C-alpha angles and dihedrals in degrees: 000000000000122000108198121205116244138165087286102033128070123179124208125184089206141351104283139174097272094054093108090052091058091048091050091049090057093043089055093043116092094233101040114215151212130266118201115202112199097040121098128225090267091058095252118142112238099162134220120272100206107022095172093057092041092052091052091049092050094050092045094049094048094047097044106032102045131069140235101038115285093200110146094005101098141042130196122206139163122236133182117226123172088353091301127111118236132174122241118202112194113200125191125210105265127241096211101054138206099058117190147174109282094224093048100042128209093326136114088264091057104035124078137171135192114254115175109319097335142057123255133192114252121236123234090255093051090050093050094047093048092048090050090055094050114127101245096179094076121147089245092066098040111096116233113253086231129042098187092084127155127196108198093131093049091051091050091052091051093046089052087061095047098262129118120208110223128206091277095054094114092058094039091053093044093246092140133077120233086266091058097252125129110271131209092273088060090049091054092049097042124109091250131030139139096251113126120200107192129208114188131180128204130199096227142016094289138045096262097106119037115197102170138021116181130174120208101176136085091091141068108321090232091055091048091049093051092048091052091048090051091050093049090048088058090048093049106092116212111210109212141178126189114214135169091268096048143284122317119203136186123181121224087221123020101254096209093052090045092053092048092049092052094046092045089054091050099049101033100043115115102243091182085078123072092248127089130191116289129196117206124192118201129177091260106026149010123236126197116193128188129186127245103044117228119347115263114283096013117119126210090248092052091047092053090049090059097255108156131214103167115215094193106028094169091057090048091053092052094046089051092049091056092046098249090119120047106186129001111252096016098103100081092043091052090053091049090052087068104027137030126250093267089077088077121077117192120206132172094255104013141049119207132188119194127193120195114218116250116234122239105274091195097054094097091048090053093052090048091050091053090056095048103039141018092218095083093143089077090069121048144185127205119008106328113174114244108192103228126214118226090255091054092057092045092048091050090049097053083110114044112270134185119239089249092053090051096047092044091052092053093041100247123145098182100076096179093053092047091050092050095047102037115011102043095052090052091048090051091050090050094234090113124043141188121251089214101034095166090060108038093176096047108135089227091056117137135181127229131180119239 
């Protein structure tokens, strides 16, 4: 395989002394970019010998050698190409341009930008113009309306992912202004705030008849996000049919795309405006709207290609830490795997994504079955509960499964009741075990039969 360098791709055979310069060039470039370590200048894969050490070195050098803070602007992953491991560094276009080498300062010797397929030093004039365009109204510099903030929920979310927040967490996560006061990021992540995330439901295809109006905010933004995701999981009908060769399932809304759309709205919304994300459920679709439109300098075409220009990089970093975000820049592409580009609606001050509900593909089969046999209960659509025997659960869990995967397979919506009646007895008998026994409530927990 050949990996050709472009305006957004840089290849490096190994981690060398000008690595930070390449990162800075992409941070200052409107589209960001990707650096591959373990691929030479000719595009040939050579691999990385010690990828764990190299990853640590990359993260350390980006965090400590580049200014302003790069928190939430880069991601480091390992990929296998031609049976060789290489490292992929994804870099978003920064929001506090110009970025520069810490030891050189904001000078032509410290500032770089991507031009074509290479980096170039910036001139004094380019630096001044870029600095003048910097978005100064970032959440990092807006003081929280309250300073008596607590973060019990945030700490629990981190602990659930095996991380402990120390006494310096507020500074490490950029939750303080330059004056040392809690900023608006801290306010959004605090146990209590005045941020309302609304979920409304209508009877028909328009807003004429409102049947539900729920608010999920006023708490840590991560907690609110997870509660909304849980609610939408309950709303998302899974059409199913049990046949002789297994169970067939089709989701009313693609769950991966739905999760990405919700999280994108939460972390990319412009909280400096008076609007907050809103989720609207109609009889034929779901719409998720966030405030702020596209980030400054990002076109619709670039957005749909997965180019990232994070509006709230500190929030992105925290959401990634607690495993709500997998890879930076992957959200839009995951949505477009399931839906076409028309699901996005771009407005001057808002961005909306709309998912049409899929119809039940097994409905015709069900009607046919009713005409040909009285034993229609042997074939089912939607989530029909199939009371499992212990052996059924254990057979399904020969490979590790999440609780959601297990309950979905057996057609149960009430996860807590299913866990109490079926999972807990098997755990007590020792015939079923946790994959992360030291952290029973870990969100990545799975169950596997012995």
